[in-house]
C-alpha positions in Angstrom: 96.5 121.9 140.0 97.2 125.1 137.7 94.3 125.2 135.2 96.2 128.1 133.1 98.9 125.9 132.4 96.5 123.2 131.1 94.3 125.4 129.1 97.5 126.7 127.3 98.5 123.3 126.8 95.5 122.3 125.3 95.5 125.8 122.6 99.0 124.9 122.1 98.7 121.1 121.2 95.4 122.0 119.3 96.8 124.3 116.8 100.1 122.1 116.4 97.9 119.3 115.5 95.7 121.0 113.4 98.9 122.5 111.2 100.2 118.6 111.5 97.3 117.3 109.6 97.1 120.2 107.3 100.9 119.4 106.2 100.5 115.6 106.3 97.6 116.3 103.8 93.5 115.6 103.5 92.5 112.4 103.7 89.0 110.7 104.5 88.7 108.4 107.3 87.9 105.4 105.0 91.0 106.1 103.1 93.2 106.2 105.8 96.2 103.5 105.4 97.3 101.5 108.6 100.4 103.5 108.9 98.5 106.8 108.6 95.8 105.4 111.4 98.7 104.1 113.7 100.5 107.7 113.4 97.0 109.2 114.1 96.7 107.4 117.5 100.3 108.1 118.5 99.8 111.8 117.7 97.1 112.1 119.7 98.2 109.7 122.4 101.4 111.9 122.7 98.9 115.5 122.8 96.8 113.4 125.8 100.2 112.9 127.9 101.0 116.8 127.4 97.9 117.6 128.6 97.8 115.0 131.6 101.4 116.0 132.8 101.6 119.9 133.2 104.9 119.2 135.3 106.4 117.7 132.3 108.4 120.3 129.8 105.9 120.5 127.0 108.7 120.2 124.0 108.7 116.7 125.6 106.0 115.3 123.4 106.0 118.1 120.7 109.4 117.2 119.2 108.1 113.2 119.0 105.0 114.6 117.3 107.2 116.7 114.9 109.2 113.8 114.1 106.3 111.5 113.4 105.2 114.5 111.1 108.3 114.4 108.9 108.5 110.9 108.8 104.8 110.7 107.2 105.5 113.5 105.1 108.8 112.0 103.8 107.2 108.8 102.9 104.5 110.5 101.6 106.6 112.1 98.7 108.3 108.8 98.6 105.5 106.7 97.6 104.3 109.4 94.9 107.5 108.8 93.5 107.8 105.0 94.1 105.3 102.1 93.2 107.5 99.7 95.2 107.6 101.8 98.1 104.0 102.6 97.9 103.1 98.7 98.0 105.3 97.8 100.6 103.9 101.2 102.8 99.8 100.7 101.7 100.0 97.3 100.3 98.1 96.7 97.0 94.6 95.7 96.3 93.3 92.3 95.9 90.6 90.9 93.9 88.5 88.7 96.1 85.5 87.7 93.6 87.2 87.5 89.8 84.0 87.3 87.0 81.8 85.5 89.7 84.3 83.5 91.2 85.8 84.0 94.7 89.6 83.7 95.0 90.2 81.8 98.3 93.6 81.9 98.1 93.8 85.8 98.3 91.4 85.7 101.0 93.5 83.6 102.9 96.6 85.7 102.4 94.9 88.8 103.9 93.1 86.6 106.8 89.5 87.8 105.5 86.8 85.3 105.5 83.6 84.5 104.2 82.0 86.3 106.9 83.3 89.4 106.2 82.9 89.2 102.9 79.3 88.8 103.2 79.4 91.4 105.7 80.7 94.0 103.2 78.7 92.9 100.0 75.3 93.3 102.5 76.6 96.6 103.2 76.6 97.5 99.3 72.6 95.7 99.3 73.9 92.8 97.7 72.4 89.6 98.6 74.4 86.9 97.1 77.9 86.5 95.9 76.4 85.5 92.2 75.3 88.9 91.9 78.6 90.1 91.6 81.0 90.3 88.6 84.6 91.8 90.5 85.1 92.5 94.2 88.3 94.1 95.3 89.9 94.1 98.5 91.4 97.9 98.7 94.0 98.9 101.1 92.3 100.8 103.3 90.0 97.4 103.9 87.0 98.7 101.7 85.6 96.5 99.4 85.0 98.0 96.2 81.8 96.0 93.9 81.3 95.9 90.5 77.5 93.8 89.8 76.8 91.7 87.4 73.8 93.6 85.8 75.8 96.5 85.7 78.3 94.9 83.4 76.7 93.6 80.3 79.7 93.2 78.1 83.4 93.5 79.0 85.1 93.6 82.6 86.4 95.5 85.1 89.0 98.5 84.4 92.4 96.5 84.8 95.5 98.8 85.6 98.0 97.1 83.3 101.1 99.5 83.9 101.6 101.9 87.1 104.0 104.1 87.4 106.1 102.7 84.1 106.0 99.3 85.7 103.8 96.5 83.8 101.6 94.4 86.4 101.9 91.0 85.7 99.3 89.9 88.1 96.9 92.0 85.9 97.7 90.7 82.9 97.1 86.9 84.2 93.7 88.4 85.2 92.9 89.0 81.5 94.8 86.0 80.8 97.2 88.1 78.2 100.5 88.3 78.3 103.7 90.9 78.2 104.4 90.4 74.8 100.7 91.1 73.9 100.5 94.1 75.9 104.1 95.8 74.8 102.4 94.7 71.0 99.0 96.5 71.7 101.3 99.7 72.9 103.3 99.7 69.7 100.3 99.5 67.2 99.5 103.0 69.2 102.4 104.7 69.1 103.8 103.9 72.4 107.1 102.5 72.6 108.6 103.5 76.3 107.1 101.8 79.0 108.5 103.6 81.3 107.2 107.2 80.2 103.7 105.6 80.7 101.9 106.7 84.1 98.8 104.8 83.8 97.6 102.4 80.9 94.1 100.7 82.2 92.3 98.2 79.8 88.5 97.4 79.5 85.9 96.6 77.5 89.0 96.0 74.8 90.0 99.7 75.1 93.0 101.0 76.5 93.1 104.6 78.7 96.9 105.4 78.6 98.2 108.6 80.5 101.7 109.5 80.1 103.9 111.3 82.7 104.2 114.5 83.0 101.9 114.8 79.5 100.7 118.7 79.0 97.1 118.8 78.3 
């Protein structure tokens, strides 16, 4: 066995993988989506195959790795511009506990059981569901929690508009309508919904960020 070839391939693939992940962008391990995780495994597996089979031309493994990188970068740019594509690729966060009440329908949809819920709550030093005002299952599988004692009044910040699109499910969560939202925005001088990048609602207050707004 020619160890010099293995060493050379290892160095080349290490540099290539480092470059690929720098190009694809930085994310913490806990923030990886399912697609990010799968692509990471595939790239790592191709690198291992390239090292274990020194007789195979190295470009046989490098080309698929570069193709995966190109697909991932293209999807990243696409999801930046399209909320619908982002929902397809990454999914949507789901409210598991809403105002102290468990949403069994949302849990069933994500095949998320009470044991899973209690396990993640214990990981956040929460002993009982009755201590929770809101719990949101993020697209990464992480559970975001707002405790009751920390929310003496008002509700969780709810995203009513994302990338110019009204979130009907969020309006339903606060028992309001599309008409009410548009009316509130007009009072504040916002008439073009599509020009709004983000509109959050919390404790009766609106936070509004416009697209390409100059600070």
